[in-house]
C-alpha positions in Angstrom: -33.7 23.8 38.7 -32.2 25.6 35.7 -31.3 22.9 32.9 -28.0 23.2 30.9 -28.1 22.9 27.0 -25.1 20.8 26.6 -25.3 21.6 22.7 -24.9 25.0 23.5 -22.0 24.6 25.9 -20.0 22.5 23.2 -20.7 25.3 20.6 -19.3 27.9 22.9 -16.2 25.8 23.8 -15.4 25.1 20.0 -16.1 28.7 18.7 -14.9 31.0 21.6 -11.5 31.5 20.0 -12.7 32.2 16.4 -13.0 35.9 16.6 -9.4 36.7 17.1 -5.9 35.5 17.0 -4.2 33.9 20.1 -0.5 33.2 21.0 2.4 35.0 19.8 2.2 34.1 16.1 -0.5 35.9 14.1 -0.7 33.1 11.5 -2.0 30.5 13.8 -5.7 30.8 14.7 -6.9 28.4 17.3 -10.5 27.1 17.3 -11.3 27.1 13.7 -12.9 23.6 13.6 -14.1 21.6 10.6 -17.4 20.6 11.9 -20.5 22.3 10.3 -21.8 23.2 13.8 -18.8 25.3 14.6 -18.3 26.8 11.2 -18.8 30.7 11.2 -21.8 31.9 9.2 -20.8 33.7 6.0 -22.7 36.2 4.2 -21.2 34.9 0.7 -23.4 31.9 1.0 -20.6 29.7 -0.1 -20.1 27.9 3.0 -21.7 24.7 1.6 -19.6 24.5 -1.4 -16.7 22.2 -2.1 -14.3 25.2 -2.3 -15.3 26.3 1.4 -14.4 23.0 2.6 -11.0 22.9 0.8 -10.2 26.1 2.7 -11.3 24.7 5.9 -9.3 21.5 5.6 -6.3 23.7 4.7 -6.6 25.8 7.9 -7.3 22.7 9.9 -3.9 20.8 8.9 -2.0 24.0 9.6 -3.4 25.2 12.8 -5.1 22.5 14.9 -2.8 19.9 16.6 -5.7 17.5 16.9 -6.1 17.2 13.1 -4.7 13.9 11.7 -2.7 15.9 9.0 -1.2 18.5 11.5 2.2 16.6 11.8 2.8 16.7 8.1 1.9 20.5 7.9 1.5 22.8 11.0 4.3 20.6 12.8 6.6 21.0 9.9 6.1 24.8 9.8 3.7 25.0 7.0 1.1 27.9 7.6 -1.5 29.7 5.9 -0.8 33.2 4.8 -2.6 36.0 6.8 -4.7 36.9 3.7 -6.1 33.3 3.3 -7.3 33.1 6.8 -10.3 34.8 5.6 -12.2 32.3 3.5 -13.6 35.0 1.3 -10.2 36.0 0.2 -9.0 32.4 -0.6 -12.2 31.7 -2.5 -12.0 34.8 -4.8 -8.2 33.9 -5.5 -9.2 30.2 -6.3 -12.0 31.4 -8.7 -9.7 33.8 -10.5 -6.9 31.2 -10.8 -8.4 28.1 -12.5 -10.4 26.4 -9.7 -12.7 23.8 -11.2 -14.6 21.0 -9.5 -12.3 17.9 -9.2 -9.0 19.9 -9.1 -7.0 19.7 -5.9 -5.0 22.5 -4.1 -1.2 22.0 -4.4 1.8 23.8 -3.1 4.6 24.4 -5.6 7.3 24.2 -2.9 6.5 21.4 -0.6 8.2 23.3 2.4 6.5 26.5 1.6 3.4 28.1 2.8 -0.1 28.1 1.6 -0.3 31.6 -0.3 -1.1 32.9 -3.7 2.5 32.8 -5.0 3.1 29.0 -3.8 -0.2 27.4 -4.7 -2.2 26.2 -7.8 -5.0 24.1 -8.7 -4.0 20.6 -10.2 -5.3 17.2 -11.1 -5.3 14.4 -8.4 -2.6 12.6 -10.4 -0.3 15.4 -10.5 -1.0 16.2 -6.8 0.0 12.6 -5.8 3.1 12.9 -7.8 4.3 16.0 -6.2 5.0 15.1 -2.5 8.0 15.2 -0.4 8.3 11.5 -0.5 8.8 11.2 -4.1 12.3 10.4 -5.7 13.7 12.4 -8.6 15.8 10.8 -11.5 17.9 12.6 -13.9 18.2 11.0 -17.2 18.7 12.3 -21.0 19.3 15.7 -19.7 15.8 15.7 -17.9 15.0 15.4 -14.2 11.5 14.0 -13.4 9.7 12.1 -10.6 10.1 8.3 -10.9 6.3 8.1 -11.5 6.5 10.4 -14.5 9.6 8.4 -15.8 7.5 5.3 -15.5 5.0 6.8 -18.0 7.8 8.1 -20.4 7.9 6.1 -23.8 11.5 5.6 -23.1 11.0 3.5 -19.9 10.9 -0.2 -20.6 9.8 -1.4 -17.0 7.0 -0.9 -14.6 7.1 1.8 -11.7 7.8 -0.7 -8.9 10.7 -2.2 -10.8 12.1 1.4 -11.4 11.8 2.2 -7.8 13.6 -0.9 -6.6 16.4 -0.4 -9.2 17.1 3.2 -8.2 16.3 3.3 -4.6 17.4 -0.3 -3.6 19.9 -1.2 -5.9 21.6 2.0 -6.9 21.4 1.6 -10.6 22.5 4.4 -12.9 19.3 6.2 -13.8 19.3 5.9 -17.6 20.1 2.1 -17.2 17.3 1.8 -14.8 14.8 3.3 -17.1 15.9 1.9 -20.4 16.7 -1.8 -19.6 13.8 -4.2 -20.1 12.3 -6.3 -17.3 13.6 -9.9 -17.4 11.5 -11.8 -19.7 9.9 -15.1 -18.4 11.6 -18.2 -19.6 9.7 -19.7 -22.5 9.4 -23.6 -22.8 8.6 -25.5 -25.9 6.4 -28.6 -25.7 3.7 -30.1 -27.7 4.4 -27.8 -30.7 3.5 -24.8 -28.4 5.6 -22.1 -26.7 4.6 -20.8 -23.2 6.2 -19.4 -20.0 6.8 -21.9 -17.3 4.0 -20.5 -15.3 1.3 -20.8 -18.0 2.6 -24.6 -18.5 1.9 -25.1 -14.7 -1.8 -24.1 -15.3 -2.2 -26.2 -18.5 -4.4 -29.1 -18.1 -1.8 -31.5 -19.5 0.6 -30.6 -16.5 0.6 -33.1 -13.8 3.0 -31.5 -11.3 3.2 -28.4 -9.4 4.8 -25.1 -10.6 7.8 -25.5 -8.2 8.4 -29.0 -9.4 8.2 -28.0 -13.1 10.8 -25.1 -12.6 13.2 -27.5 -10.9 12.9 -30.1 -13.5 13.2 -27.7 -16.4 16.4 -26.1 -14.8 17.8 -29.6 -14.2 17.7 -30.2 -18.0 14.6 -32.6 -18.0 12.8 -33.0 -21.3 10.0 -30.5 -21.2 7.2 -32.7 -22.3 8.4 -35.3 -19.7 8.7 -32.6 -17.0 5.1 -31.3 -17.7 3.3 -34.8 -17.9 5.2 -36.5 -15.1 3.3 -36.4 -11.6 4.7 -35.2 -8.5 6.9 -38.0 -6.9 4.5 -40.0 -4.7 4.8 -39.9 -0.9 6.0 -42.9 1.0 3.3 -45.2 2.2 3.5 -47.5 5.2 1.6 -50.8 5.7 -0.2 -51.8 8.7 -3.3 -53.8 9.6 -3.3 -55.0 6.1 -3.6 -51.5 4.6 -1.1 -49.1 2.9 -1.4 -45.3 3.7 0.8 -42.3 3.9 1.7 -40.9 7.4 -0.7 -37.9 6.9 -3.6 -40.5 6.2 -2.6 -42.9 9.2 -2.4 -39.8 11.6 -6.2 -39.1 10.9 -7.1 -42.9 11.2 -9.2 -43.7 14.3 -6.7 -46.2 15.4 -4.0 -43.7 15.6 -3.3 -42.6 19.1 -0.6 -39.9 18.4 -0.2 -36.8 16.3 1.4 -36.8 12.8 4.7 -35.2 14.2 5.1 -38.1 16.8 4.2 -40.6 13.9 6.9 -39.3 11.6 9.5 -39.3 14.4 8.8 -42.8 15.5 8.9 -44.4 12.0 11.3 -42.3 10.1 13.8 -41.7 13.1 13.4 -44.3 15.6 12.5 -47.0 13.0 9.4 -48.4 15.0 7.1 -50.9 13.5 4.2 -49.0 11.9 1.5 -50.7 13.7 3.3 -50.1 17.1 3.9 -46.4 16.2 0.3 -46.0 15.3 -1.3 -47.7 18.3 1.0 -46.6 21.1 -0.4 -43.4 23.0 2.0 -40.5 23.7 3.4 -40.8 27.4 2.9 -37.5 29.2 5.8 -36.5 31.6 4.6 -35.9 35.2 
C-alpha cells in the first residue's frame, strides 16, 4: 500500500500558486506564505536575512486575507507595487535607500501603496508616530502629531493630558500645549511643605488619604488633620464583650452574616445578643 507524505502535500498546497498571478488584479498574488517551509528558494542567498522577512511581511499583510494585519492593509486597498512583488527588486531598492539594521519600513502616505516613491526606512519611534490613528495639532504656525508636540520644549504637560485636552475637551491647541498641569496642593505642617499624597504616606499621619483630603478641604488645622486617627467604628456590647459588627460577624457564636447583623442592630434595633445568636430563617 502506497504511503502519502503529508509534509509534501502541505508544501504543494501552500506553494502551488506562487509561480503566477491569480484573479483579475495583477497586484495580488495568492499563496505567498510567510513560513520558511513555503518560502521560494532564492539565488541571491538573502532569504535568511532580516530584510527578506520585512519583504515577506509586507506582501503578507497586503495579499493574504488570513494574515492578522490584512484588515488594516489589504482590506483598505493598500497594495504592493508590481516591481516589489519580486524580493530582489525590493531588497536592491532598500540597500540603496538607507536601510540599516533596526530601521522599519514606513509609508509616507498612509493611504498609499508600498512603492519606491511612497516608502522610506525610519526609526521605530517615528514609525509609531506616523499612523492613521494619530491626531494633528496646529499651534505657533506649525502642524505636528500630538506625540511630537508632547516632546516640544513649549509643551507644559504630559502626552496623555494633551490628548485629553484636545480630543476629549476640545481645547484650543496653543492653550492645551502651553498650560501647565494642575499642581498638587501643598500643605505645611511640622515646619515642612509636602503635597497631601506625600503627607498620607508620612509615618506621622494616622489617617487615610481620603480622610486627610476631606479634613484639609474642610479647613481643619493641617497638623491636627495629619495626626488625628480615623474615626473609630461603633462597638456593640454582648456577652460582656465589646466588638465592632465586623468582629462579631466572625465570632463563633454568631449565627448570621454581617449584612444580616447590620440590618438587625442598626435598622430593626434588635438587642445585640439576640441579633448575634438568632439564625436566619429560610423561606420555604
